[in-house]
C-alpha positions as CSV (number, residue, x, y, z in Angstrom):
1,X,72.3,49.6,22.8
2,X,72.7,45.9,22.3
3,X,72.9,45.2,26.0
4,X,69.8,47.5,26.5
5,X,67.8,45.6,24.0
6,X,69.0,42.3,25.4
7,X,67.9,43.4,28.9
8,X,64.5,44.6,27.6
9,X,64.1,41.3,25.8
10,X,65.0,39.4,28.9
11,X,62.5,41.4,31.0
12,X,59.8,40.8,28.4
13,X,60.5,37.1,28.3
14,X,60.5,37.0,32.2
15,X,57.2,38.9,32.4
16,X,55.6,36.6,29.9
17,X,56.8,33.6,31.8
18,X,55.4,35.0,35.0
19,X,52.1,35.7,33.4
20,X,52.0,32.1,32.1
21,X,52.8,30.8,35.6
22,X,50.0,32.9,37.1
23,X,47.6,31.7,34.4
24,X,48.6,28.1,35.0
25,X,47.7,28.4,38.7
26,X,44.6,30.5,38.3
27,X,41.2,29.2,39.5
28,X,40.1,28.7,35.9
29,X,42.9,26.2,35.4
30,X,42.0,24.4,38.6
31,X,38.5,23.5,37.4
32,X,37.7,19.8,37.1
33,X,35.8,18.3,34.2
34,X,32.5,16.6,35.0
35,X,31.4,14.4,32.1
36,X,28.0,13.0,32.4
37,X,26.9,10.1,30.2
38,X,23.2,9.1,29.8
39,X,21.0,7.5,27.1
40,X,18.5,10.3,27.6
41,X,18.0,12.9,24.8
42,X,19.2,16.5,25.3
43,X,15.5,17.6,25.6
44,X,14.7,15.1,28.3
45,X,13.9,16.9,31.6
46,X,16.8,15.2,33.4
47,X,19.2,16.4,30.7
48,X,17.8,19.9,30.8
49,X,18.0,20.1,34.6
50,X,21.6,19.0,34.6
51,X,22.5,21.5,31.9
52,X,20.5,24.5,33.2
53,X,20.5,24.0,36.9
54,X,23.4,21.7,37.9
55,X,26.1,23.1,35.5
56,X,25.8,26.8,36.4
57,X,25.7,26.0,40.1
58,X,29.1,24.2,40.0
59,X,30.7,26.5,37.3
60,X,33.1,28.1,39.8
61,X,35.1,24.9,40.1
62,X,33.8,22.5,37.4
63,X,33.3,22.3,33.7
64,X,30.2,20.2,33.1
65,X,29.9,18.2,29.9
66,X,26.7,16.4,29.1
67,X,26.8,13.5,26.7
68,X,23.3,12.5,25.6
69,X,21.8,9.6,23.6
70,X,24.7,7.4,24.8
71,X,27.1,9.4,22.7
72,X,30.0,8.9,25.1
73,X,29.3,5.4,26.5
74,X,26.9,2.6,25.7
75,X,23.9,2.3,28.0
76,X,24.6,-0.1,30.8
77,X,28.4,0.6,30.9
78,X,28.4,3.8,32.9
79,X,28.5,2.3,36.4
80,X,31.6,0.2,35.6
81,X,33.2,3.2,34.0
82,X,32.6,5.3,37.1
83,X,33.8,2.5,39.3
84,X,37.1,2.4,37.3
85,X,37.5,6.1,37.4
86,X,36.9,6.5,33.6
87,X,33.7,8.6,34.0
88,X,32.8,11.3,36.4
89,X,29.0,11.3,36.4
90,X,25.9,9.4,35.2
91,X,22.2,9.2,35.6
92,X,21.9,5.6,37.0
93,X,18.9,3.4,37.5
94,X,18.1,1.1,40.4
95,X,17.9,-1.7,37.9
96,X,21.5,-1.1,36.8
97,X,22.7,-1.0,40.4
98,X,20.8,-4.2,41.2
99,X,23.2,-6.0,38.7
100,X,26.0,-5.4,41.2
101,X,24.0,-5.0,44.5
102,X,21.0,-7.4,44.3
103,X,19.1,-5.8,47.2
104,X,18.7,-2.6,45.0
105,X,16.1,-4.6,43.1
106,X,13.5,-3.6,45.7
107,X,13.6,0.0,44.3
108,X,12.9,-1.3,40.8
109,X,10.0,-3.4,41.9
110,X,6.5,-2.9,40.5
111,X,4.1,-0.9,42.7
112,X,6.6,-0.2,45.5
113,X,6.9,3.6,45.2
114,X,3.5,5.3,45.3
115,X,4.4,8.6,43.6
116,X,7.2,11.2,43.2
117,X,6.9,12.5,46.8
118,X,7.2,9.0,48.2
119,X,10.4,8.4,46.1
120,X,12.1,11.4,47.8
121,X,10.9,10.3,51.2
122,X,12.5,6.9,50.7
123,X,15.8,8.2,49.3
124,X,16.2,10.7,52.2
125,X,15.1,8.3,55.0
126,X,17.7,6.5,57.1
127,X,16.6,3.2,55.7
128,X,18.4,4.2,52.5
129,X,21.8,4.9,54.3
130,X,23.1,1.3,54.1
131,X,22.3,1.2,50.4
132,X,24.2,4.4,49.7
133,X,27.1,3.3,51.7
134,X,27.3,0.0,50.0
135,X,27.4,1.7,46.6
136,X,30.3,3.8,47.8
137,X,32.2,0.9,49.3
138,X,31.7,-1.7,46.6
139,X,31.3,0.4,43.5
140,X,33.2,3.6,44.3
141,X,30.1,5.7,43.4
142,X,28.3,8.3,45.4
143,X,24.5,8.7,44.9
144,X,23.8,12.4,45.2
145,X,20.1,12.7,44.6
146,X,17.0,11.0,43.2
147,X,15.3,12.0,39.9
148,X,11.6,11.3,39.1
149,X,11.4,9.7,35.7
150,X,7.7,9.2,35.8
151,X,5.0,6.5,36.0
152,X,5.7,3.8,33.4
153,X,2.9,2.5,31.3
154,X,2.6,-0.1,28.6
155,X,2.6,1.3,25.1
156,X,1.5,-1.1,22.3
157,X,1.5,-1.2,18.5
158,X,-1.9,-3.0,18.4
159,X,-5.1,-1.1,18.4
160,X,-7.6,-1.6,21.2
161,X,-9.8,-3.6,18.9
162,X,-6.9,-6.0,18.3
163,X,-5.8,-6.2,21.9
164,X,-7.6,-4.7,24.9
165,X,-5.4,-5.1,28.1
166,X,-7.4,-5.1,31.3
167,X,-5.5,-7.8,33.3
168,X,-2.0,-9.4,33.2
169,X,-3.5,-12.3,31.3
170,X,-4.2,-10.1,28.4
171,X,-0.5,-9.4,27.9
172,X,0.3,-13.1,27.6
173,X,2.5,-13.6,24.5
174,X,3.0,-9.9,23.9
175,X,6.6,-9.1,23.0
176,X,7.4,-6.1,25.2
177,X,10.7,-4.3,25.0
178,X,12.3,-3.9,28.3
179,X,15.9,-2.8,29.2
180,X,18.3,-5.7,29.4
181,X,19.0,-6.3,33.1
182,X,17.5,-9.2,35.0
183,X,15.5,-6.8,37.2
184,X,13.9,-5.1,34.1
185,X,13.2,-8.4,32.4
186,X,11.5,-9.8,35.5
187,X,9.3,-6.7,35.7
188,X,8.1,-7.4,32.2
189,X,7.2,-11.0,33.2
190,X,5.5,-9.7,36.4
191,X,3.2,-7.7,34.1
192,X,2.3,-10.8,32.2
193,X,4.2,-10.1,29.0
194,X,7.2,-11.7,27.2
195,X,10.0,-9.2,27.8
196,X,12.7,-8.6,25.1
197,X,16.0,-6.9,26.1
198,X,16.9,-4.0,23.8
199,X,18.8,-0.7,24.1
200,X,16.7,2.4,24.3
201,X,18.2,3.8,21.1
202,X,16.9,0.8,19.1
203,X,13.3,0.9,20.3
204,X,11.7,3.3,17.7
205,X,12.9,1.2,14.8
206,X,11.9,-2.0,16.5
207,X,8.4,-0.7,17.0
208,X,8.1,0.6,13.4
209,X,9.2,-2.7,12.0
210,X,7.2,-4.9,14.4
211,X,10.3,-6.5,15.9
212,X,8.6,-5.8,19.2
213,X,4.9,-5.4,20.0
214,X,5.4,-2.6,22.5
215,X,7.5,-0.9,25.1
216,X,7.0,0.6,28.6
217,X,8.0,4.2,29.6
218,X,6.5,7.3,31.2
219,X,4.4,9.5,28.9
220,X,7.0,12.3,28.6
221,X,9.5,9.7,27.3
222,X,6.9,8.4,24.8
223,X,6.5,11.9,23.5
224,X,10.1,12.9,23.6
225,X,11.2,9.7,21.7
226,X,8.2,10.0,19.4
227,X,7.0,6.5,20.1
228,X,3.5,7.7,19.5
229,X,4.4,7.7,15.8
230,X,4.7,3.9,15.7
231,X,2.2,2.8,18.4
232,X,-1.6,2.8,18.7
233,X,-2.5,2.5,22.4
234,X,-1.3,3.2,25.9
235,X,-2.4,1.1,28.9
236,X,-2.1,3.2,32.1
237,X,-0.7,0.4,34.2
238,X,1.4,2.8,36.3
239,X,3.4,-0.3,37.2
240,X,6.6,1.5,38.2
241,X,7.0,5.0,39.6
242,X,10.4,5.1,37.9
243,X,13.5,6.8,39.2
244,X,17.1,7.6,38.4
245,X,20.0,8.6,40.7
246,X,22.4,11.4,40.0
247,X,25.6,9.5,40.5
248,X,29.2,10.7,40.8
249,X,32.4,8.6,40.9
250,X,33.6,8.6,44.5
251,X,37.1,9.4,43.3
252,X,35.7,12.6,41.7
253,X,33.7,13.4,44.8
254,X,36.7,13.0,47.1
255,X,38.8,15.3,44.9
256,X,36.4,18.2,45.8
257,X,36.9,20.4,48.8
258,X,34.3,20.4,51.6
259,X,32.6,23.6,50.3
260,X,32.7,22.3,46.7
261,X,31.1,19.0,47.9
262,X,28.3,21.0,49.6
263,X,27.8,23.0,46.4
264,X,27.7,19.9,44.2
265,X,25.2,18.2,46.6
266,X,22.9,21.3,46.6
267,X,23.2,21.6,42.8
268,X,22.2,17.9,42.4
269,X,19.2,18.3,44.7
270,X,18.1,21.5,42.8
271,X,18.5,19.8,39.5
272,X,16.5,16.8,40.6
273,X,13.7,19.0,42.0
274,X,13.6,21.0,38.8
275,X,13.3,17.9,36.7
276,X,10.8,16.4,39.0
277,X,8.4,19.3,38.9
278,X,8.7,19.7,35.1
279,X,8.1,16.0,34.6
280,X,5.0,16.0,36.8
281,X,3.7,19.0,34.8
282,X,4.4,17.2,31.5
283,X,2.6,14.1,32.6
284,X,-0.5,16.0,33.4
285,X,-0.9,17.5,30.0
286,X,0.3,14.7,27.7
287,X,-2.7,12.4,27.9
288,X,-4.7,14.8,25.8
289,X,-1.8,15.4,23.4
290,X,-1.4,11.6,22.8
291,X,-5.1,11.2,22.2
292,X,-4.9,14.0,19.6
293,X,-2.2,11.9,17.9
294,X,-4.7,9.1,17.5
295,X,-3.6,6.9,20.4
296,X,-6.2,5.1,22.6
297,X,-5.5,5.6,26.3
298,X,-7.3,3.8,29.1
299,X,-6.8,2.4,32.6
300,X,-6.8,-1.4,33.2
301,X,-7.7,-3.3,36.4
302,X,-4.8,-1.9,38.5
303,X,-5.5,-4.1,41.5
304,X,-5.2,-7.2,39.2
305,X,-1.9,-6.0,38.0
306,X,-0.7,-5.0,41.5
307,X,-1.6,-8.3,43.1
308,X,-0.1,-10.3,40.2
309,X,3.2,-8.4,40.2
310,X,3.6,-8.4,44.0
311,X,3.0,-12.1,44.3
312,X,5.6,-12.8,41.6
313,X,8.2,-10.6,43.3
314,X,7.6,-12.1,46.8
315,X,8.1,-15.6,45.3
316,X,11.2,-14.6,43.4
317,X,14.9,-14.7,44.1
318,X,14.9,-10.9,44.1
319,X,13.0,-10.8,47.4
320,X,15.6,-13.1,49.0
321,X,18.1,-10.3,48.9
322,X,15.8,-7.7,50.5
323,X,16.6,-6.8,54.1
324,X,13.9,-8.2,56.4
325,X,11.1,-5.7,57.0
326,X,12.4,-3.2,54.4
327,X,9.3,-3.4,52.2
328,X,7.1,-2.7,55.2
329,X,9.2,0.3,56.2
330,X,9.0,1.7,52.6
331,X,5.2,1.2,52.6
332,X,4.9,3.0,56.0
333,X,6.6,6.2,54.8
């Protein structure tokens, strides 16, 4: 009886060990974790697209974890984290990439991209291939797709009676919050303002206290971050058709099989397209919403802004890093 019980116990233990072994080698256990860090809020269209479109598409082989509002990593540190292999994914800007690869500044230049469709054409054109390759070779990051963030406009605390902005000269002395990189700061100067570096998460408080006179962002971001609560006017400068890249650490990308890579690429493209269309729809309807909140919204002399900004860029050190003829090629698309 003792030997029978011992044998049964042995068989039970063996069976449990076998089940544990099978579980350990099951597909669920083989899933990789894809952590994405971004300063965007969870309701931002980029965040929504990554959660609702990208994540389900890669669910067979990856667990997607989105960290919003810079809750995982401070804004501006994501690229280095991916390069070191400490982060799998991020939503990166051309301005951030330009810190490491100066020629990327052309994609953050005022009045270069015409609209969302033009952005996609530029990203998918062969002229972009050397840029993508350089990001892989020098930073260990793969750019999967391009996201439309929107047309950036100047958003000010002053009323129109206090300050009406029609030309760059009207922004002289205006303390305009801009992200902290050199490319962003130069764009603020190209608009005629006095740019102040500041993290996105600090902007609302700075506007409410008067620490800055204004900020620049697309209209959906103005609404999503509730900047309309602490500002009084929006000048439709459309100075930057802003973009982000869905970026993945190259080490993470290389760990995927060929079919998984194809799935991840298709998922990134689908997420980018979803966010793009929703962002365009939002922009169309938000002017009236912001007017209802009491903001004055008007269009300045766009040609005056365009010529001023382009002249400053062409005379700057940023243009020195641009490949010869690239700006003409972009304009021709």
